[in-house]
Every structure is written in C-alpha cells, then in structure tokens.
PASEBA-1860 file (N, C-alpha, C; in nm, 3 decimals):
! residues 92
1> MSQAPIKV> -1.771/-16.082/-8.939/-1.738/-15.950/-8.892/-1.805/-15.926/-8.757 ~ -1.728/-15.874/-8.664/-1.779/-15.841/-8.533/-1.864/-15.714/-8.541 ~ -1.974/-15.711/-8.468/-2.060/-15.593/-8.468/-2.074/-15.540/-8.327 ~ -2.083/-15.408/-8.318/-2.105/-15.343/-8.190/-2.205/-15.231/-8.211 ~ -2.291/-15.207/-8.114/-2.390/-15.100/-8.130/-2.325/-14.963/-8.128 ~ -2.385/-14.871/-8.201/-2.343/-14.731/-8.193/-2.462/-14.651/-8.143 ~ -2.434/-14.541/-8.075/-2.542/-14.460/-8.019/-2.569/-14.343/-8.113 ~ -2.689/-14.337/-8.163/-2.735/-14.226/-8.245/-2.873/-14.186/-8.194
9> DEGTKERI> -2.914/-14.064/-8.224/-3.047/-14.025/-8.178/-3.153/-14.104/-8.253 ~ -3.272/-14.104/-8.198/-3.380/-14.188/-8.251/-3.414/-14.152/-8.396 ~ -3.409/-14.024/-8.431/-3.438/-13.983/-8.569/-3.338/-14.041/-8.668 ~ -3.211/-14.040/-8.631/-3.108/-14.097/-8.717/-3.127/-14.247/-8.729 ~ -3.155/-14.311/-8.618/-3.179/-14.457/-8.619/-3.295/-14.491/-8.712 ~ -3.400/-14.412/-8.708/-3.517/-14.436/-8.793/-3.481/-14.418/-8.941 ~ -3.404/-14.313/-8.973/-3.362/-14.292/-9.112/-3.276/-14.407/-9.162 ~ -3.187/-14.457/-9.077/-3.103/-14.571/-9.115/-3.190/-14.693/-9.141
17> RYLAALID> -3.284/-14.716/-9.053/-3.373/-14.831/-9.065/-3.454/-14.823/-9.194 ~ -3.514/-14.707/-9.224/-3.593/-14.691/-9.346/-3.507/-14.705/-9.471 ~ -3.391/-14.641/-9.470/-3.303/-14.648/-9.586/-3.259/-14.792/-9.614 ~ -3.226/-14.864/-9.510/-3.186/-15.004/-9.527/-3.299/-15.084/-9.590 ~ -3.420/-15.061/-9.545/-3.535/-15.134/-9.601/-3.558/-15.094/-9.747 ~ -3.545/-14.966/-9.777/-3.570/-14.918/-9.913/-3.470/-14.972/-10.015 ~ -3.345/-14.986/-9.973/-3.243/-15.033/-10.068/-3.207/-15.180/-10.046 ~ -3.286/-15.245/-9.962/-3.273/-15.389/-9.939/-3.132/-15.429/-9.894
25> TTQADVVD> -3.090/-15.368/-9.786/-2.960/-15.401/-9.728/-2.973/-15.394/-9.576 ~ -2.863/-15.414/-9.508/-2.866/-15.409/-9.362/-2.839/-15.267/-9.312 ~ -2.880/-15.241/-9.190/-2.850/-15.112/-9.128/-2.699/-15.092/-9.116 ~ -2.629/-15.199/-9.084/-2.483/-15.192/-9.073/-2.421/-15.151/-9.206 ~ -2.474/-15.203/-9.316/-2.421/-15.168/-9.447/-2.447/-15.021/-9.479 ~ -2.563/-14.970/-9.443/-2.594/-14.828/-9.464/-2.492/-14.741/-9.389 ~ -2.467/-14.775/-9.263/-2.372/-14.696/-9.183/-2.231/-14.709/-9.240 ~ -2.191/-14.830/-9.278/-2.059/-14.851/-9.335/-2.040/-14.767/-9.462
33> RAVREYVV> -2.138/-14.770/-9.550/-2.130/-14.692/-9.674/-2.126/-14.542/-9.644 ~ -2.204/-14.500/-9.547/-2.206/-14.357/-9.511/-2.071/-14.311/-9.458 ~ -2.010/-14.393/-9.374/-1.878/-14.357/-9.319/-1.774/-14.352/-9.429 ~ -1.776/-14.451/-9.518/-1.680/-14.451/-9.629/-1.697/-14.327/-9.716 ~ -1.821/-14.291/-9.747/-1.845/-14.173/-9.828/-1.802/-14.046/-9.755 ~ -1.828/-14.038/-9.626/-1.789/-13.922/-9.546/-1.637/-13.903/-9.552 ~ -1.563/-14.011/-9.536/-1.416/-14.003/-9.538/-1.367/-13.949/-9.672 ~ -1.427/-13.994/-9.781/-1.388/-13.947/-9.914/-1.423/-13.799/-9.930
41> RHADLVEK> -1.543/-13.763/-9.892/-1.589/-13.624/-9.910/-1.519/-13.525/-9.817 ~ -1.471/-13.573/-9.705/-1.410/-13.484/-9.606/-1.264/-13.523/-9.578 ~ -1.195/-13.563/-9.683/-1.055/-13.605/-9.669/-0.970/-13.493/-9.608 ~ -1.003/-13.368/-9.637/-0.926/-13.257/-9.582/-0.937/-13.252/-9.429 ~ -1.056/-13.279/-9.375/-1.072/-13.281/-9.230/-0.997/-13.399/-9.166 ~ -1.002/-13.512/-9.234/-0.930/-13.630/-9.184/-0.781/-13.601/-9.182 ~ -0.731/-13.540/-9.288/-0.589/-13.507/-9.295/-0.549/-13.408/-9.186 ~ -0.633/-13.308/-9.160/-0.605/-13.213/-9.052/-0.600/-13.284/-8.917
49> GIDHARSV> -0.692/-13.379/-8.896/-0.693/-13.455/-8.772/-0.568/-13.538/-8.754 ~ -0.522/-13.598/-8.863/-0.398/-13.677/-8.859/-0.280/-13.586/-8.828 ~ -0.274/-13.471/-8.894/-0.165/-13.376/-8.869/-0.165/-13.330/-8.724 ~ -0.285/-13.303/-8.670/-0.294/-13.260/-8.530/-0.245/-13.371/-8.436 ~ -0.285/-13.494/-8.464/-0.240/-13.607/-8.381/-0.089/-13.620/-8.385 ~ -0.031/-13.606/-8.503/0.116/-13.613/-8.515/0.182/-13.504/-8.432 ~ 0.128/-13.382/-8.438/0.191/-13.272/-8.364/0.182/-13.294/-8.214 ~ 0.070/-13.348/-8.167/0.056/-13.376/-8.023/0.153/-13.487/-7.983
57> LGAGNAAI> 0.158/-13.593/-8.062/0.247/-13.705/-8.029/0.393/-13.662/-8.032 ~ 0.427/-13.575/-8.125/0.565/-13.529/-8.136/0.606/-13.428/-8.030 ~ 0.509/-13.373/-7.959/0.539/-13.269/-7.860/0.578/-13.327/-7.724 ~ 0.571/-13.456/-7.708/0.617/-13.518/-7.584/0.507/-13.571/-7.496 ~ 0.550/-13.642/-7.393/0.456/-13.710/-7.304/0.363/-13.613/-7.230 ~ 0.416/-13.502/-7.184/0.332/-13.405/-7.112/0.226/-13.348/-7.205 ~ 0.262/-13.323/-7.330/0.166/-13.271/-7.427/0.059/-13.374/-7.457 ~ 0.097/-13.500/-7.465/0.000/-13.607/-7.489/-0.098/-13.613/-7.371
65> AAHLLDVP> -0.047/-13.614/-7.249/-0.132/-13.618/-7.131/-0.222/-13.496/-7.125 ~ -0.168/-13.379/-7.155/-0.246/-13.256/-7.153/-0.360/-13.263/-7.254 ~ -0.330/-13.314/-7.370/-0.434/-13.327/-7.473/-0.544/-13.421/-7.427 ~ -0.507/-13.536/-7.373/-0.605/-13.634/-7.327/-0.689/-13.582/-7.211 ~ -0.626/-13.503/-7.124/-0.695/-13.449/-7.007/-0.762/-13.314/-7.033 ~ -0.732/-13.255/-7.150/-0.785/-13.124/-7.189/-0.745/-13.017/-7.087 ~ -0.616/-13.017/-7.055/-0.559/-12.916/-6.966/-0.432/-12.862/-7.030 ~ -0.382/-12.747/-6.983/-0.256/-12.693/-7.038/-0.138/-12.784/-7.007
73> VAAVERVA> -0.040/-12.786/-7.097/0.081/-12.866/-7.077/0.149/-12.827/-6.946 ~ 0.150/-12.698/-6.917/0.217/-12.649/-6.795/0.156/-12.714/-6.671 ~ 0.027/-12.737/-6.672/-0.038/-12.799/-6.556/0.010/-12.943/-6.538 ~ 0.024/-13.016/-6.647/0.074/-13.154/-6.639/0.218/-13.153/-6.591 ~ 0.300/-13.064/-6.646/0.441/-13.055/-6.605/0.454/-13.019/-6.458 ~ 0.368/-12.928/-6.410/0.373/-12.886/-6.270/0.341/-13.005/-6.178 ~ 0.238/-13.081/-6.212/0.199/-13.196/-6.130/0.304/-13.306/-6.138 ~ 0.358/-13.328/-6.259/0.457/-13.434/-6.277/0.596/-13.394/-6.227
81> GTRSRPAS> 0.616/-13.264/-6.210/0.747/-13.217/-6.167/0.853/-13.232/-6.274 ~ 0.811/-13.231/-6.398/0.906/-13.247/-6.509/0.878/-13.144/-6.616 ~ 0.973/-13.133/-6.706/0.956/-13.053/-6.827/0.926/-13.150/-6.939 ~ 0.851/-13.105/-7.037/0.814/-13.191/-7.150/0.935/-13.233/-7.228 ~ 0.936/-13.361/-7.269/1.039/-13.410/-7.360/0.971/-13.494/-7.465 ~ 1.032/-13.507/-7.581/0.969/-13.583/-7.688/0.936/-13.726/-7.645 ~ 0.825/-13.780/-7.698/0.780/-13.914/-7.662/0.886/-14.018/-7.692 ~ 0.962/-14.001/-7.800/1.064/-14.098/-7.836/1.179/-14.098/-7.735
89> ASRA> 1.204/-13.985/-7.670/1.312/-13.979/-7.571/1.280/-14.058/-7.446 ~ 1.151/-14.074/-7.416/1.114/-14.147/-7.294/1.129/-14.297/-7.310 ~ 1.143/-14.345/-7.433/1.159/-14.489/-7.456/1.304/-14.533/-7.440 ~ 1.395/-14.442/-7.435/1.537/-14.478/-7.430/1.576/-14.536/-7.297
END
C-alpha cells in the first residue's frame, strides 16, 4: 500500500502516536480505522456531499468552474462570454 503524509496539528499527531502504541498497531492503521468509523457515523453528511456534487456537476460547465473558483456562476459566464449549459452537452 502506498503511503502519503497527512497534515494534522501536533496535538492530533501525538494522540495518534500514543493510541497506536497503546493498541499495538501503526499510526496509519489508527487513521484508517478512524476514517472508516467517521464515514459510518456520518453517512448523512457524506450523502449530502454526494448530492451537492451531483447538483453542481449537473448544472453545467460554468457552474462547475464557479464552484471550483468560489465565485458566482454569472461571473464565470461573463468572463467566458457564454451561458451555462449542462456538462453532458459540451461533450457532443
């Protein structure tokens, strides 16, 4: 398995380190288990995030760009000189 560092504050890093030592596992395993548990406990938030992503993707290219840039859709359309159209229409 490929590993990559994650950035957490020093207090969190210390808790992960201690917990891993206490339960005789790796720090990566502690984080992996925590993420899995979080997803189960907060499935409603994950589902809302998925629904939001679908709505942005379905709203068209300008809406996608606006979301990524954190600006109003109208601003993207004004700069692009276009009106928003569904993302699937741009592939045709």
